[in-house]
C-alpha positions as CSV (number, residue, x, y, z in Angstrom):
1,M,9.0,-42.8,2.8
2,I,12.5,-43.5,1.6
3,V,13.7,-41.3,-1.2
4,E,16.8,-41.8,-3.4
5,Y,18.0,-39.6,-6.2
6,Y,19.9,-40.6,-9.4
7,G,21.3,-37.8,-11.5
8,V,18.7,-35.4,-10.0
9,T,20.1,-32.4,-8.0
10,D,18.9,-29.0,-6.9
11,N,19.8,-27.5,-10.2
12,V,17.4,-29.5,-12.3
13,C,14.3,-27.6,-13.6
14,E,11.8,-29.8,-11.8
15,W,13.5,-29.8,-8.4
16,H,11.2,-27.4,-6.4
17,Y,8.0,-28.8,-7.8
18,I,9.0,-32.4,-7.3
19,H,10.0,-31.6,-3.7
20,S,6.7,-29.9,-3.1
21,I,5.0,-33.1,-4.3
22,I,7.2,-35.3,-2.1
23,D,6.4,-33.1,0.9
24,H,2.7,-33.8,0.4
25,L,3.1,-37.6,0.0
26,K,2.3,-39.4,3.3
27,F,3.8,-42.8,2.6
28,D,5.7,-44.6,5.4
29,D,9.0,-46.5,5.1
30,S,7.2,-49.4,3.3
31,V,7.5,-47.2,0.2
32,K,10.7,-46.2,-1.6
33,L,10.7,-43.4,-4.1
34,H,13.4,-43.4,-6.8
35,V,13.8,-39.9,-8.5
36,V,15.7,-40.6,-11.7
37,S,17.1,-38.6,-14.6
38,V,16.1,-40.6,-17.8
39,T,17.1,-38.1,-20.5
40,P,19.5,-39.6,-23.1
41,E,22.0,-36.8,-22.2
42,S,22.0,-37.8,-18.5
43,D,20.7,-41.3,-18.2
44,Y,20.8,-42.9,-14.7
45,R,18.4,-45.8,-15.3
46,D,21.0,-48.4,-14.8
47,K,21.8,-47.0,-11.3
48,V,18.4,-47.8,-9.9
49,I,18.1,-51.0,-7.9
50,L,14.6,-51.8,-6.9
51,D,14.0,-53.0,-3.3
52,S,11.9,-56.2,-3.2
53,N,11.0,-55.6,0.4
54,V,9.1,-52.3,-0.2
55,K,6.7,-50.8,-2.7
56,N,8.8,-49.0,-5.3
57,I,7.7,-45.8,-7.0
58,I,9.8,-44.1,-9.7
59,F,9.8,-40.5,-11.0
60,G,11.4,-40.4,-14.4
61,L,12.4,-36.8,-15.2
62,S,13.9,-34.6,-17.9
63,D,13.3,-36.6,-21.0
64,D,11.8,-33.9,-23.3
65,N,12.5,-36.1,-26.3
66,M,9.6,-38.3,-25.1
67,T,11.8,-41.4,-25.4
68,D,10.1,-44.8,-24.9
69,N,12.7,-45.8,-22.4
70,I,11.1,-47.3,-19.3
71,P,12.9,-50.6,-18.5
72,Q,10.7,-53.7,-18.3
73,D,11.8,-54.3,-14.7
74,W,10.3,-51.0,-13.7
75,K,7.0,-51.8,-15.5
76,D,6.8,-55.1,-13.7
77,N,8.0,-54.2,-10.2
78,A,7.3,-50.5,-9.6
79,V,4.7,-47.8,-10.2
80,V,6.3,-45.3,-12.7
81,F,5.5,-41.7,-13.1
82,K,7.3,-40.1,-16.1
83,S,7.3,-36.5,-17.4
84,Y,7.0,-35.9,-21.1
85,L,5.0,-39.0,-21.7
86,S,3.1,-39.9,-24.9
87,P,-0.3,-41.6,-24.7
88,E,1.0,-44.9,-26.2
89,Q,3.6,-45.0,-23.4
90,E,1.1,-44.6,-20.7
91,R,0.3,-48.3,-20.1
92,G,0.0,-50.6,-17.1
93,N,2.1,-49.2,-14.2
94,V,3.4,-46.2,-16.2
95,H,1.6,-42.9,-15.7
96,S,2.2,-39.3,-16.8
97,L,3.8,-36.8,-14.4
98,P,3.4,-33.0,-14.9
99,L,6.5,-30.8,-15.3
100,G,5.3,-28.1,-12.9
101,Y,6.9,-24.7,-12.6
102,K,10.6,-24.1,-13.1
103,Y,13.4,-24.2,-10.6
104,N,15.4,-21.4,-8.9
105,N,12.3,-19.2,-8.3
106,R,12.1,-18.2,-11.9
107,H,8.3,-18.3,-11.4
108,V,7.3,-16.6,-8.2
109,S,3.6,-16.7,-7.2
110,N,2.0,-13.3,-7.1
111,E,-1.6,-12.2,-6.8
112,N,-3.8,-13.7,-9.5
113,L,-5.7,-10.8,-10.9
114,P,-9.1,-11.1,-12.6
115,I,-9.0,-10.8,-16.4
116,I,-10.4,-7.3,-16.5
117,N,-7.5,-6.0,-14.3
118,R,-4.7,-7.4,-16.5
119,P,-3.1,-4.7,-18.6
120,F,-1.5,-6.9,-21.2
121,D,-3.5,-9.0,-23.6
122,V,-0.8,-11.5,-24.7
123,F,2.6,-12.5,-23.1
124,F,5.5,-14.6,-24.2
125,S,9.1,-14.6,-23.1
126,G,11.5,-17.2,-24.5
127,H,13.9,-18.2,-27.2
128,M,13.4,-19.0,-30.8
129,S,16.2,-21.4,-31.2
130,P,15.8,-23.8,-34.2
131,F,14.4,-26.7,-32.3
132,P,12.0,-28.9,-34.4
133,H,9.1,-26.8,-33.3
134,R,9.8,-23.6,-31.4
135,E,11.0,-21.3,-34.2
136,D,8.3,-22.4,-36.6
137,Y,5.5,-22.1,-34.1
138,M,6.6,-18.6,-32.8
139,S,7.3,-17.2,-36.3
140,S,3.7,-18.0,-37.4
141,I,2.1,-16.2,-34.4
142,I,4.5,-13.2,-34.6
143,D,3.7,-12.9,-38.3
144,F,0.0,-13.0,-37.5
145,F,0.2,-10.1,-35.1
146,N,2.5,-8.1,-37.4
147,N,0.0,-8.4,-40.2
148,L,-2.9,-7.0,-38.2
149,K,-4.0,-3.5,-38.8
150,P,-2.7,-1.2,-36.1
151,K,-6.2,-0.5,-34.7
152,D,-6.8,-4.3,-34.4
153,K,-3.6,-5.2,-32.7
154,P,-3.9,-6.4,-29.1
155,N,-1.5,-5.1,-26.3
156,I,1.2,-7.7,-26.6
157,D,4.3,-8.3,-24.5
158,I,6.6,-10.6,-26.5
159,N,10.3,-10.9,-25.5
160,I,12.6,-13.1,-27.7
161,T,15.6,-14.3,-25.7
162,E,19.0,-15.8,-26.7
163,G,18.4,-19.3,-25.4
164,F,16.9,-21.6,-22.8
165,N,16.7,-20.0,-19.3
166,M,18.5,-16.9,-20.6
167,G,15.6,-14.5,-20.6
168,I,14.3,-11.7,-18.4
169,D,14.8,-11.8,-14.7
170,G,12.6,-14.3,-12.8
171,E,10.8,-11.7,-10.8
172,I,10.0,-9.6,-13.9
173,Y,9.0,-12.8,-15.8
174,S,6.6,-13.7,-13.0
175,K,5.1,-10.2,-12.7
176,S,4.6,-10.0,-16.5
177,M,2.9,-13.4,-16.6
178,H,0.5,-12.3,-13.8
179,R,-0.3,-9.1,-15.7
180,A,-1.2,-10.8,-19.0
181,K,-4.6,-12.2,-20.0
182,I,-3.2,-14.9,-22.3
183,A,0.1,-16.8,-22.5
184,I,1.4,-18.2,-25.7
185,C,2.8,-21.7,-25.0
186,P,4.6,-23.1,-28.0
187,P,6.6,-26.4,-27.9
188,V,10.3,-26.6,-27.2
189,N,11.8,-29.8,-28.5
190,V,9.8,-32.9,-29.4
191,S,7.3,-32.5,-26.6
192,I,4.4,-29.9,-26.8
193,E,4.4,-29.8,-23.0
194,T,6.5,-27.0,-21.4
195,F,7.0,-25.5,-17.9
196,R,5.3,-22.4,-19.3
197,H,1.9,-24.3,-19.3
198,Y,2.1,-24.7,-15.6
199,E,3.6,-21.3,-14.9
200,A,0.8,-19.6,-16.8
201,M,-2.0,-21.6,-15.0
202,R,-0.3,-20.9,-11.7
203,S,-0.5,-17.2,-12.6
204,G,-4.2,-17.3,-13.6
205,T,-3.1,-16.6,-17.2
206,I,-5.0,-18.3,-20.0
207,V,-2.9,-20.9,-21.7
208,V,-3.1,-21.1,-25.5
209,S,-1.3,-24.2,-26.7
210,P,-0.9,-26.6,-29.6
211,K,-2.8,-29.8,-29.1
212,L,-1.5,-31.7,-26.0
213,P,-1.1,-35.5,-25.7
214,E,-4.2,-37.1,-24.3
215,T,-2.5,-38.6,-21.2
216,K,-4.1,-38.7,-17.8
217,I,-2.8,-35.3,-16.8
218,F,-4.2,-33.5,-19.9
219,K,-7.3,-35.4,-20.8
220,D,-10.4,-33.2,-20.5
221,S,-8.2,-30.2,-19.3
222,Y,-9.5,-26.7,-19.7
223,I,-6.2,-25.6,-21.4
224,C,-7.1,-23.8,-24.7
225,Q,-5.7,-26.2,-27.3
226,V,-5.4,-25.3,-31.0
227,D,-5.5,-28.2,-33.5
228,D,-4.1,-26.2,-36.5
229,W,-1.6,-23.9,-34.8
230,H,-0.2,-22.2,-37.8
231,N,-3.5,-21.2,-39.3
232,D,-5.7,-20.8,-36.3
233,A,-3.7,-19.8,-33.1
234,G,-3.8,-16.1,-33.8
235,H,-7.6,-16.2,-34.6
236,V,-8.3,-18.2,-31.4
237,I,-6.4,-15.5,-29.3
238,M,-8.3,-12.7,-31.0
239,D,-11.7,-14.4,-30.5
240,L,-10.9,-14.9,-26.8
241,L,-9.9,-11.3,-26.3
242,K,-13.2,-10.1,-27.9
243,D,-15.3,-11.7,-25.1
244,L,-13.8,-10.8,-21.7
245,D,-16.7,-12.5,-19.8
246,M,-15.9,-15.8,-21.6
247,L,-12.2,-15.3,-21.0
248,Q,-13.0,-14.8,-17.2
249,L,-14.9,-18.1,-17.3
250,V,-11.9,-19.8,-18.9
251,Q,-9.6,-18.4,-16.3
252,D,-11.9,-19.7,-13.5
253,K,-11.9,-23.2,-15.1
254,Q,-8.1,-23.2,-15.6
255,N,-7.6,-22.0,-12.0
256,D,-9.7,-25.0,-10.8
257,D,-7.7,-27.2,-13.1
258,Y,-4.5,-26.0,-11.6
259,I,-5.6,-26.5,-8.0
260,N,-7.3,-29.8,-8.5
261,R,-5.1,-31.4,-11.2
262,Y,-1.6,-29.8,-11.4
263,S,-0.7,-28.3,-8.0
264,S,1.7,-30.3,-5.9
265,Q,-1.0,-31.2,-3.5
266,A,-3.2,-32.5,-6.3
267,I,-0.4,-34.5,-7.9
268,A,0.5,-36.1,-4.5
269,K,-3.2,-37.3,-4.2
270,Y,-3.1,-38.5,-7.9
271,I,0.1,-40.5,-7.1
272,T,-1.4,-41.9,-3.9
273,D,-4.6,-43.0,-5.6
274,L,-2.6,-44.8,-8.3
275,V,-0.1,-46.5,-6.0
């Protein structure tokens, strides 16, 4: 398989996950993969020249604004996989692509402990910058826990950082994620989907998330999704923590989801089947 990069280098968040997917793709040189930054801040779409002599595949990365920006030429002459995709954009040859875990070893895989052996009930480490969603979503969940009676409060590990990728050390982050039963996964910018969803699943930590888009990668997922986040997220977390047998069942289902739907091996198969 021939691979070309456009505005995508080893310092982008998706680099290691995307390369793990590529390593599992078994196409020959009759296939050309274009890995392209399509975010408005770093837009390399016009640099891509499709090769009429081969099958063209495109990975469109980094557009967390969920922009409807796939050129018609790509739709007509390539198979496109785009991260941060909305359901109405997933049409024809355009398919959703997971974000995966973050770059530079921020998320290191450790032993996935069963629920009963995890000392923390709830974990979050991230910023509360005033994006359209993040501050609002995190404020409501923090207020919920603060308003609980001391005897009812779960064992929480919440770390508010100064900005994106400015939090606790990657090794500490990974160990903390692996020691928690539940990970709070609020949105960042426009998209509800975040790297945290995949880092939590990879750690065997139960994801509690706002409602995710019903694209191919999320449809019928075992991720715990809350329709009315501001009113119900805290109650959903508390209900889960009251029944550790049920929580273990959810962990088992999410582990299966990660292995069969979101791991690099699974996504390589997903891409191969669609191409």
